C-alpha positions in Angstrom: 69.8 64.9 -31.5 70.7 62.6 -34.2 73.6 61.2 -32.5 71.6 60.5 -29.4 69.1 58.5 -31.5 71.9 56.6 -33.1 73.4 55.9 -29.9 69.9 54.7 -28.4 69.5 52.4 -31.3 73.1 50.8 -31.0 72.5 50.5 -27.0 69.0 48.9 -27.8 70.6 46.4 -30.0 72.9 45.3 -27.4 70.2 44.7 -24.8 67.1 43.2 -26.7 66.5 40.6 -24.4 66.2 42.9 -21.4 64.0 45.5 -23.3 61.6 42.9 -24.4 61.5 41.2 -20.8 60.8 44.4 -19.2 58.2 45.4 -22.0 56.6 42.1 -21.2 55.9 43.1 -17.6 54.5 46.6 -18.5 52.1 44.8 -21.0 50.9 42.6 -18.5 50.4 45.4 -16.0 48.6 47.6 -18.2 46.5 44.4 -19.7 45.3 43.7 -16.4 44.5 47.2 -15.7 42.7 48.2 -18.8 41.1 44.5 -18.7 39.9 44.6 -15.3 38.6 48.3 -15.6 36.9 47.6 -19.0 35.0 44.7 -17.5 34.1 46.8 -14.4 33.0 49.6 -16.5 30.8 47.8 -18.7 29.4 45.5 -16.0 28.7 48.5 -13.7 27.3 50.6 -16.3 25.1 48.1 -17.7 23.7 46.9 -14.4 23.2 50.3 -13.2 21.4 51.5 -16.2 19.0 48.5 -16.2 18.3 48.9 -12.6 17.4 52.6 -13.1 15.3 52.3 -16.3 13.4 49.5 -15.0 12.9 50.5 -11.5 14.6 48.2 -9.1 12.9 48.0 -5.9 14.6 49.3 -2.7 12.4 47.0 -0.4 10.8 43.9 -0.8 8.4 42.3 1.7 6.5 38.9 1.5 3.5 38.2 3.6 1.2 35.2 3.7 -1.8 37.0 2.5 -2.7 40.7 2.5 -5.6 42.6 1.0 -4.8 44.7 -2.0 -5.9 48.0 -0.7 -3.2 47.9 1.9 -1.1 49.3 -1.1 -2.9 52.6 -0.8 -1.4 53.0 2.9 2.1 51.9 1.9 2.2 54.6 -1.2 1.4 57.3 1.5 4.5 56.3 3.6 6.9 59.5 3.5 9.5 58.6 1.0 8.0 56.0 -1.1 8.1 56.9 -4.7 6.2 53.8 -6.0 4.9 50.7 -4.9 3.4 47.4 -6.2 1.5 44.7 -4.9 1.8 41.2 -6.6 1.5 37.4 -6.2 4.7 35.3 -6.2 4.6 31.5 -5.9 7.2 28.9 -6.6 6.0 25.6 -8.4 7.1 22.7 -10.2 7.5 22.2 -14.0 8.0 19.0 -16.0 10.5 19.9 -18.9 11.2 17.3 -21.5 14.8 16.3 -20.0 14.3 17.2 -16.3 12.3 18.6 -13.5 12.5 22.4 -13.0 11.3 25.0 -10.5 9.7 28.3 -11.9 8.6 31.4 -10.0 5.4 32.5 -11.0 5.1 36.5 -10.6 2.0 38.6 -11.5 2.1 41.6 -13.6 -0.6 44.2 -14.4 -3.2 42.8 -16.9 -2.2 45.9 -19.2 1.3 47.3 -19.5 2.1 50.2 -17.2 5.1 51.6 -15.3 5.8 49.6 -12.3 8.4 48.7 -9.8 10.5 45.8 -11.0 9.6 46.3 -14.6 10.5 43.7 -17.2 12.5 44.6 -20.2 10.6 42.6 -23.2 13.2 40.9 -25.5 11.0 39.0 -27.8 7.3 38.4 -28.6 4.9 40.8 -26.9 3.3 41.8 -23.8 -0.2 40.3 -22.7 -3.0 40.9 -24.9 -6.8 40.9 -24.0 -7.2 37.7 -26.0 -6.9 35.2 -23.5 -6.0 35.0 -19.9 -3.7 32.2 -19.5 -0.7 34.1 -21.2 2.9 34.3 -19.8 5.9 35.9 -20.3 9.2 33.7 -19.8 12.7 34.8 -18.4 15.0 35.0 -21.5 17.6 32.5 -19.8 15.0 29.9 -18.9 13.4 30.3 -22.5 16.6 29.7 -24.2 18.0 27.1 -21.9 14.9 24.9 -22.1 14.7 25.4 -26.1 11.0 26.9 -25.6 9.4 28.8 -28.6 6.9 31.7 -28.6 3.2 30.5 -29.0 4.2 27.0 -27.0 2.1 26.0 -24.1 4.0 25.1 -20.8 2.5 23.4 -17.9 3.5 24.2 -14.5 1.9 22.3 -11.5 -0.2 24.4 -9.1 -1.9 23.1 -6.1 -1.7 19.6 -7.5 -3.2 20.6 -11.0 -1.3 21.0 -14.1 -2.0 24.7 -15.4 -1.6 25.4 -19.2 0.0 28.6 -20.0 0.8 30.1 -23.5 4.2 31.8 -23.9 3.9 35.1 -25.6 7.1 36.7 -24.9 10.5 36.8 -23.2 12.1 39.3 -20.9 14.8 40.4 -18.6 14.2 41.7 -15.1 16.4 44.0 -12.8 15.3 41.7 -10.1 16.6 38.5 -11.6 20.0 39.7 -13.2 21.3 36.6 -11.0 18.5 34.1 -11.8 18.9 32.1 -8.2 16.0 30.4 -6.4 17.3 31.3 -2.9 20.6 31.9 -1.0 21.4 28.2 -0.9 22.4 28.0 -4.7 25.7 29.5 -5.8 25.6 29.6 -9.6 22.4 30.0 -11.9 21.3 26.9 -13.8 18.6 28.1 -16.2 17.6 24.7 -17.1 16.5 24.1 -13.5 15.2 27.4 -12.5 13.4 30.4 -14.2 10.7 33.2 -13.6 7.6 33.1 -15.4 5.2 36.2 -15.5 1.6 35.9 -15.7 -1.4 38.3 -15.7 -2.5 39.2 -12.1 -6.0 38.6 -12.3 -5.5 35.3 -13.8 -2.8 34.2 -11.2 -5.1 35.5 -8.4 -8.2 33.4 -9.7 -5.9 30.2 -10.1 -4.5 30.5 -6.6 -7.9 31.7 -4.8 -6.0 35.2 -4.2 -8.9 37.2 -5.5 -8.2 40.7 -4.0 -5.4 39.7 -2.3 -1.4 39.8 -2.7 1.6 38.1 -1.0 4.6 40.2 -2.3 5.2 44.0 -2.1 7.8 45.9 -3.7 8.7 49.7 -2.8 11.0 52.0 -4.9 12.1 55.1 -2.6 12.4 58.9 -3.9 15.8 60.6 -3.3 14.5 61.7 0.4 13.5 58.5 1.4 14.9 57.2 4.8 15.1 53.1 4.0 15.1 52.2 7.6 12.1 54.3 8.8 10.2 53.3 5.5 11.2 49.7 6.4 9.9 50.0 9.9 6.8 51.4 8.8 6.1 48.9 6.0 6.5 45.9 8.6 4.2 47.7 10.9 1.5 48.2 8.4 1.9 44.6 7.3 2.2 43.0 10.6 -1.4 41.6 10.7 -0.9 39.8 7.8 2.0 37.5 8.6 5.1 39.3 7.2 7.6 36.4 6.3 10.6 38.6 5.3 11.6 42.3 4.5 14.7 42.9 2.8 16.5 45.8 1.5 18.0 46.1 -2.0 21.6 45.4 -0.5 20.5 42.0 1.0 18.6 41.0 -2.1 20.5 38.0 -3.6 20.6 39.0 -7.1 21.8 42.7 -6.2 24.1 41.7 -3.3 25.9 39.2 -5.6 26.2 41.9 -8.6 27.4 44.6 -6.1 30.1 41.9 -4.4 31.4 41.3 -7.9 31.6 45.0 -9.0 33.4 45.9 -5.4 35.9 42.8 -6.1 36.8 44.1 -9.5 37.5 47.5 -8.2 39.9 46.2 -5.8 41.4 43.7 -8.2 41.8 46.6 -10.6 43.6 48.8 -8.1 45.9 45.9 -6.7 47.2 43.6 -9.2 48.2 46.0 -11.9 50.4 47.9 -9.3 52.3 45.0 -8.6 53.3 44.7 -12.3 54.1 48.6 -12.5 56.3 48.5 -9.4 58.2 45.4 -10.7 58.7 47.1 -14.1 59.9 50.2 -12.3 62.4 48.1 -10.3 63.6 46.4 -13.5 64.0 49.6 -15.3 65.9 51.0 -12.4 68.4 48.3 -11.9 68.8 48.2 -16.0 69.2 51.7 -16.1 71.5 52.2 -13.4 73.8 49.4 -14.9 73.7 51.0 -18.3 74.8 54.6 -17.2 77.3 53.2 -14.9 78.8 51.4 -17.8 78.3 54.4 -20.0 79.8 56.8 -17.3 82.7 57.7 -19.3 80.4 58.4 -22.4 78.3 60.8 -20.3 81.5 62.7 -19.0 82.5 63.0 -22.8 79.0 64.4 -23.8 79.1 66.7 -20.9 82.7 68.0 -22.1 81.5 68.5 -25.4 78.7 71.0 -24.2 75.7 68.8 -24.1 73.7 70.0 -21.0 72.4 67.8 -18.4 68.7 67.9 -19.9 69.9 66.6 -23.0 71.7 63.6 -21.5 68.8 63.1 -19.3 66.2 63.1 -22.1 68.5 60.8 -23.9 68.5 58.1 -21.4 64.7 58.5 -20.7 64.1 57.4 -24.2 64.4 53.9 -23.0 61.8 54.1 -20.2 59.5 56.1 -22.5 59.7 53.5 -25.2 59.0 50.7 -22.9 56.0 52.8 -21.3 54.3 53.8 -24.6 54.6 50.6 -26.4 53.7 48.4 -23.3 50.7 51.0 -22.8 49.4 50.5 -26.3 49.9 46.7 -26.6 48.6 46.1 -23.0 45.5 48.3 -23.8 44.5 46.5 -27.0 45.2 43.1 -25.3 43.7 44.0 -22.1 40.4 45.1 -23.6 40.0 42.3 -26.2 41.4 39.4 -24.2 41.1 40.0 -20.5 37.8 42.2 -20.8 36.2 40.0 -23.1 37.0 37.0 -21.3 35.6 38.5 -18.2 32.5 39.8 -19.8 32.0 36.3 -21.4 32.1 34.9 -17.9 29.6 37.3 -16.5 27.2 37.0 -19.3 27.1 33.1 -18.3 26.2 34.4 -15.1 24.2 37.7 -15.4 21.1 38.3 -17.2 22.1 41.9 -18.2 22.2 43.8 -21.6 26.0 44.1 -21.4 27.8 46.0 -24.0 30.5 44.9 -26.2 34.0 45.8 -25.2 35.4 48.7 -26.8 38.7 50.7 -26.1 38.0 54.1 -24.1 40.2 56.7 -23.6 39.1 56.9 -20.0 40.8 53.4 -19.5 43.7 53.7 -21.6 45.0 57.1 -20.5 45.1 56.2 -16.6 47.0 53.0 -17.5 49.5 54.6 -19.8 49.9 57.4 -17.4 50.6 55.0 -14.6 53.0 52.8 -16.8 54.9 56.0 -17.9 55.1 57.6 -14.4 56.8 54.3 -13.1 59.1 53.9 -15.9 59.9 57.8 -16.1 60.5 57.9 -12.4 62.9 54.8 -12.4 64.8 56.2 -15.2 65.2 59.4 -13.5 66.5 57.9 -10.3 69.0 56.0 -12.3 70.6 59.0 -14.0 70.3 62.0 -11.5 73.5 60.9 -9.5 75.9 60.6 -12.4 74.4 63.8 -13.9 75.5 65.9 -10.8 79.4 64.8 -11.5 81.4 67.6 -13.5 83.0 66.2 -16.6 86.3 65.1 -15.5 85.0 62.8 -12.7 82.5 61.2 -15.0 85.1 60.3 -17.3 86.8 58.3 -14.7 85.9 54.8 -14.0 83.7 54.4 -11.0 85.7 53.0 -7.9 84.6 49.4 -7.0 82.7 49.0 -3.9 84.7 48.4 -0.9 85.1 45.1 0.5 83.8 44.3 3.8 83.6 40.9 5.7 80.2 39.6 5.8 78.6 38.4 9.2 78.9 34.7 7.9 82.6 35.2 7.7 82.7 35.8 11.5 81.2 32.2 11.9 84.3 30.4 10.9 82.7 27.0 11.8 80.2 27.7 9.0 82.2 29.6 6.6 84.9 27.2 6.3 82.3 24.5 5.3 81.0 26.6 2.4 82.7 25.8 -1.0 84.4 28.3 -2.8 81.8 29.1 -5.5 79.3 29.7 -3.0 81.7 32.0 -1.2 82.0 34.2 -4.3 78.0 34.3 -4.8 77.5 35.1 -1.2 80.0 38.0 -1.2 78.5 39.2 -4.6 75.1 39.3 -3.0 76.2 41.2 0.0 78.1 43.7 -1.9 75.4 44.5 -4.0 72.8 44.4 -1.2 70.3 46.8 -2.7 70.2 45.4 -6.0 69.7 42.0 -4.8 66.8 43.2 -2.5 65.0 45.0 -5.5 65.7 41.9 -7.7 63.7 39.9 -5.0 60.8 42.3 -5.1 59.7 40.9 -8.5 60.0 37.5 -7.4 58.1 38.2 -4.0 55.2 39.5 -6.2 55.3 36.8 -8.7 55.1 34.1 -5.6 52.1 36.1 -4.1 50.4 36.1 -7.4 50.7 32.3 -7.7 49.4 31.7 -4.3 46.3 34.0 -5.0 45.7 31.9 -8.2 46.0 28.5 -6.6 44.3 29.7 -3.3 41.2 30.9 -5.1 41.1 27.2 -6.8 41.9 25.6 -3.6 38.8 27.6 -1.8 36.5 27.1 -4.5 37.5 23.4 -4.5 37.0 23.1 -0.6 33.8 24.9 -0.8 32.3 22.5 -3.1 33.7 19.4 -1.2 32.2 20.5 2.0 29.0 21.7 0.9 28.3 18.9 -1.4 29.9 16.0 0.3 29.9 16.6 4.0 27.0 19.0 4.5 24.5 17.9 1.7 24.8 14.2 2.1 21.6 13.4 0.1 20.9 12.8 -3.3 17.6 14.3 -3.9 15.8 17.2 -1.9 12.1 17.7 -2.4 9.8 20.5 -1.1 6.0 20.2 -0.7 3.4 22.6 -1.8 1.9 22.6 1.9 3.0 21.4 5.5 2.4 17.9 6.2 2.8 15.7 9.0 6.1 13.7 9.0 4.3 10.5 9.2 2.8 11.2 5.7 6.1 10.5 3.9 5.6 6.8 4.3 4.2 6.6 0.7 7.5 8.3 -0.6 9.5 5.7 1.4 7.8 2.9 -0.5 9.3 4.1 -3.9 12.0 1.6 -5.2 15.5 2.3 -5.0 15.1 5.0 -2.2 17.3 3.9 0.6 16.3 6.6 3.5 14.4 9.8 3.6 14.4 12.4 6.3 11.8 15.1 6.9 12.8 18.7 7.7 11.0 21.8 8.0 12.3 25.0 6.6 10.8 28.0 8.2 11.3 32.0 8.0 12.4 33.7 11.1 13.3 36.9 12.3 16.3 36.9 14.9 17.0 39.7 17.3 19.9 40.8 19.6 19.1 44.2 21.1 18.3 46.7 18.5 20.1 44.4 15.7 17.4 42.3 13.5 18.0 39.8 10.7 15.4 37.7 8.5 16.8 34.4 8.4 15.7 30.7 7.4 15.6 28.1 10.0 16.1 24.4 9.3 14.9 22.0 11.5 16.3 18.5 11.5 15.6 15.1 13.0 17.6 14.3 16.2 19.8 11.7 14.5 19.9 13.1 11.0 22.5 11.7 8.7 21.8 13.3 5.4 22.6 17.0 6.5 26.0 17.3 7.9 26.2 19.9 10.8 29.9 21.0 10.9 31.7 23.6 12.9 34.1 26.1 11.1 36.9 23.5 11.3 34.9 21.0 9.4 34.2 18.8 12.4 30.7 17.5 13.2 28.8 19.2 15.7 25.9 17.6 17.7 22.4 18.8 17.2 21.4 20.4 20.6 18.2 19.5 22.2 17.4 23.1 23.0 18.9 26.3 21.4 20.0 27.0 17.9 23.3 26.8 15.8 24.2 29.8 13.7 27.0 30.4 10.9 29.8 32.6 12.0 28.9 35.6 9.5 25.5 35.7 11.1 26.9 35.9 14.7 29.3 38.7 13.7 26.3 40.5 12.0 24.2 40.3 15.2 27.2 40.7 17.6 26.5 37.4 19.3 28.8 34.8 21.0 28.4 31.2 21.8 26.2 30.8 25.0 24.5 34.1 24.6 20.8 34.8 24.2 18.8 35.9 21.2 15.0 36.2 20.3 13.3 34.3 17.6 9.8 35.4 15.9 8.1 33.3 13.6 6.6 34.8 10.5 3.5 32.5 10.5 0.1 34.5 11.1 -1.0 34.5 14.7 2.4 33.7 16.0 4.4 36.8 14.5 3.5 39.2 17.5 5.9 40.6 19.8 4.5 38.5 22.4 5.3 35.4 20.4 8.9 36.1 20.5 10.9 33.2 22.0 14.2 33.5 23.9 16.9 30.9 22.4 20.5 29.9 23.4 22.9 30.1 20.8 24.7 26.5 21.3 27.3 26.8 18.6 28.9 27.9 15.2 28.6 26.0 12.1 30.0 26.3 8.8 27.6 27.2 6.0 29.0 28.7 2.8 25.6 29.5 0.9 22.5 31.1 2.6 22.2 32.2 6.5 20.2 29.7 8.0 19.9 28.7 11.8 19.7 24.8 12.5 17.9 23.2 15.3 16.2 20.1 16.2 12.7 19.4 15.0 11.7 18.9 18.6 12.9 22.5 19.4 11.1 23.8 16.5 8.0 22.3 17.8 8.6 24.2 21.0 9.0 27.4 19.1 5.8 26.9 16.9 3.7 24.5 18.8 2.7 23.0 15.4 3.9 19.4 16.1 6.3 17.2 14.1 5.4 18.6 10.7 7.4 19.2 7.5 7.6 20.9 4.3 10.6 19.4 2.6 12.8 16.3 2.7 16.2 14.8 1.9 16.4 11.6 0.0 19.4 9.1 -0.4 19.3 6.3 -3.3 20.4 2.9 -3.3 22.6 3.7 -6.2 22.9 7.1 -8.0 22.2 5.2 -11.5 18.4 5.1 -10.2 18.2 8.8 -9.9 16.3 9.3 -13.1 13.9 6.5 -12.4 13.0 8.1 -9.0 12.9 11.3 -10.1 10.3 10.2 -12.6 8.2 8.6 -9.9 8.3 11.9 -7.9 7.0 13.8 -10.7 3.6 12.0 -10.5 3.4 13.1 -6.6 1.7 16.6 -7.4 2.0 17.8 -3.7 5.8 17.8 -4.6 6.5 21.5 -5.4 10.2 21.1 -6.2 12.6 18.3 -7.0 16.3 19.1 -6.7 19.1 16.7 -7.8 22.3 17.3 -6.2 24.2 15.7 -8.9 22.6 18.3 -11.6 23.3 21.0 -9.0 27.2 20.0 -8.7 27.5 19.5 -12.6 26.2 23.0 -13.2 28.5 24.7 -10.6 31.5 22.8 -11.9 30.7 23.9 -15.4 30.4 27.3 -14.4 33.6 27.1 -12.2 35.5 25.9 -15.3 35.2 29.3 -16.7 37.1 30.7 -13.9 40.3 28.6 -14.7 40.9 31.1 -17.6 41.2 33.8 -14.9 43.7 31.5 -12.9 45.7 30.8 -16.0 46.1 34.5 -16.8 47.4 35.2 -13.4 49.9 32.2 -13.4 51.2 33.5 -16.8 51.4 37.1 -15.6 53.3 35.6 -12.6 55.7 33.8 -14.9 56.4 36.5 -17.1 57.2 38.8 -14.0 59.6 36.1 -12.5 61.4 35.5 -15.9 62.0 39.1 -16.6 63.6 39.7 -13.2 65.8 36.9 -13.4 66.7 37.5 -16.8 67.6 41.0 -16.3 69.6 40.5 -13.3 71.5 37.6 -14.6 72.2 39.7 -17.8 73.6 42.6 -15.9 75.5 40.2 -13.4 77.1 38.6 -16.5 78.1 41.9 -18.1 79.6 43.3 -14.9 81.5 40.0 -13.9 83.1 39.4 -17.2 86.6 40.1 -16.0 85.8 37.9 -12.9 84.3 34.9 -15.1 87.2 35.3 -17.3 89.9 35.1 -14.2 88.0 31.8 -13.0 88.1 30.2 -16.5 91.9 30.9 -16.8 92.4 29.4 -13.3 90.9 26.2 -14.4 86.8 26.6 -13.8 84.9 24.5 -16.3 81.8 25.6 -18.4 79.4 24.0 -15.5 81.4 25.7 -12.4 81.4 29.1 -14.2 77.6 28.8 -15.0 76.9 27.7 -11.3 78.7 31.2 -10.1 75.9 33.2 -11.8 72.9 30.9 -11.8 73.2 29.7 -8.4 72.9 33.2 -7.4 69.7 33.5 -9.3 68.3 30.6 -7.5 69.4 32.2 -4.1 67.4 35.3 -5.1 64.6 33.2 -6.1 64.5 31.1 -3.0 64.5 34.3 -0.9 61.6 35.7 -3.1 59.6 32.4 -2.7 60.0 32.7 1.2 59.3 36.3 1.5 56.2 36.1 -0.9 54.4 33.5 1.3 52.9 35.9 3.7 52.2 38.3 0.9 50.2 35.9 -1.0 48.5 34.6 2.1 47.3 38.5 2.9 46.4 39.1 -0.8 44.5 35.8 -0.8 42.5 36.7 2.3 41.8 40.1 1.0 40.6 38.9 -2.3 38.3 36.2 -0.6 36.9 38.6 1.9 35.7 40.9 -1.0 34.0 37.9 -2.7 32.0 37.4 0.5 28.3 38.4 0.3 25.5 37.8 3.1 24.5 34.7 1.1 27.8 33.1 0.2 31.4 32.8 1.6 34.3 31.3 0.6 36.7 29.6 3.0 40.5 30.7 2.9 42.1 27.6 1.8 45.9 27.2 0.5 46.8 23.7 0.6 50.6 22.8 1.2 50.7 21.4 -2.5 49.9 24.9 -3.7 53.0 26.2 -1.8 55.0 23.6 -3.6 53.6 24.2 -7.0 54.2 27.9 -6.7 57.8 27.4 -5.5 58.3 24.6 -8.3 56.9 27.4 -10.9 59.2 29.9 -9.7 62.3 27.6 -10.0 61.2 26.5 -13.4 60.8 30.3 -14.4 64.4 30.9 -12.9 65.9 27.8 -14.8 64.4 28.7 -18.1 65.9 32.4 -17.9 69.4 30.7 -16.8 69.1 28.3 -19.8 68.6 31.3 -22.2 71.7 33.1 -20.9 73.9 30.2 -21.0 75.5 31.1 -24.3 76.2 34.7 -23.0 78.6 33.0 -20.2 80.1 30.2 -22.4 80.8 32.8 -25.3 82.8 35.3 -23.2 86.2 36.3 -24.6 88.7 35.9 -21.9 91.4 37.9 -23.7 88.9 40.9 -24.1 87.5 40.8 -20.7 90.9 40.5 -18.8 92.1 43.7 -20.9 88.9 45.5 -20.1 90.1 47.3 -17.3 93.1 48.9 -19.2 
């Protein structure tokens, strides 16, 4: 076998560039596979373990007020393993640099096993020494630079409450610490969770013997639909605000969507590179074997078996597969995997483990890489091995010349210059190879469009959500329902240009057997601070009667515009079946975060019979530079429970989304390597096979530039075809990727700007030009005498 190794080493030395380029494609494919799967495994394993160890609930139900004794009835529901009743209240807290909202949640006075338990990260659980102790979510604690033993002062019912921080914790309920579905990305400086002794919170809120939040964990036999219906029936007299399943809970549903998205991406994107690498290896090996056809015949004549020769030629794809698997696995785990986990650590409050190389990740990636490489090598060899030695030792007859269809169109053919005639004839003479070469460019174009499309979609969401929908500068919420006329004292604050009252209410919407708990936003008739847009981004007039729904909610409830649905309020005394109101669906609105219906304030008065009341308001400023001054004055109004600055929300979202740029850069880099490798290999083969033709053209008087154009323009033609064919595939993949990101609480629009098509096409052209540039020397350095005598 020593002779084969020497021959392989010599062959490899003659095609170093081709070997490196195809190796790079395999490395990228394995890197994506191991990196995505490494991040997926760590995220999924950490999350599922956290949910199990700390007993994430299967059902959450919020009520206005219920006696604690109701928990005994709930615990007896068939299928319920454990349940807990607690108090939950959102309140405002003044931090040194900004206003924040905290969610106060009661915990048992003494540590016990409960649903939605906490994982203590520092400090200790409540002691018996004092009642005003609290445990703060770790992310809020760190973001606001709090310390153990420090006293914080949330505002409850207009009074500042002093709470002493005794510990920090993580919770399975808030792995993604969002206040509600209207938020896209956590901002721990503005929202956090604070756990307080149950007896103390009941006393402060005048909730003695009462609860307003019930969490239920099911056993393996529990039927969630039946338990949910029974839970609603038991809690109905106490004013059910909402009842949601685990799959719809904001934190869990977003986590689950990210895991599902990673699974799909880990299955699709590496496969593009593996297929492309197989195509390149097949083309390269076919060329190598055809050029060594005589040597194969000699080896067979000397007694070497087909298996010996096959194994020799499989050394090339085997080496590519092995080196690509090892290098790609290391880079995938420690570059892509670590990068994604850093991104997840910024978003999720999870005990995510460090990235390590697992055999369960490397072996599938290596197996796939080797499978594609070996299959390509085998297909390239098998035809030549069936030939007898005498036939193999003869040169392969050239492909028969045929007229192209273009030659039959004399008016067109006569206008094509001589160089392009050569190029077109060569392309159509080797149609199979040209088509296979374009596969890599098609995949490269598709990847670029997905990368740019994700950026376009996120940018469009930010633009529409924060410029065309949320036109206000500040949003405030009140601790109680107020009459709209009572906002005059806020209007009088300096630098406030306008203020619009709104009412946000929980509702149950029903269409036949389909039900959904949603929010309802009631706007003033001539509202200018909240843009109501249709799915095409055009303004929609607020109907006097009826409601507007987001498209995904219409699909969930199987509703059409003009059809009727039923709304039931969660207010006590107005939540009976008989209190359901028939409403008309008047139109579809664009809503990328949350799932809320929109109606006029007058129409909500018809539904609730409460008059023109408000529990929140939108504010615009004379000039954004006065924002801090206005917020400082709003802080002193203790009936305001939350103050939300839009500029801070936008800044936080943009900061978080910047980290996604690294993912987009990786996709562009991978697409570039793929395009370069394909063009470099095809051009290399072209130059080698057409040495005699190029030498002949040189003798006939073609200058260096004309000789290069014969080869390089063919590459640009293949790239152009790949660009055009890659557009529908890229658009299709983008729609799949964005669909995988969609949850009940967030939906990305599918946006691919015209500039992105041009940018992707330009990058493919640059990658092609770079490959051509590196091959210029090979054309210039062709020895005319040797090339013209090669057939002899």
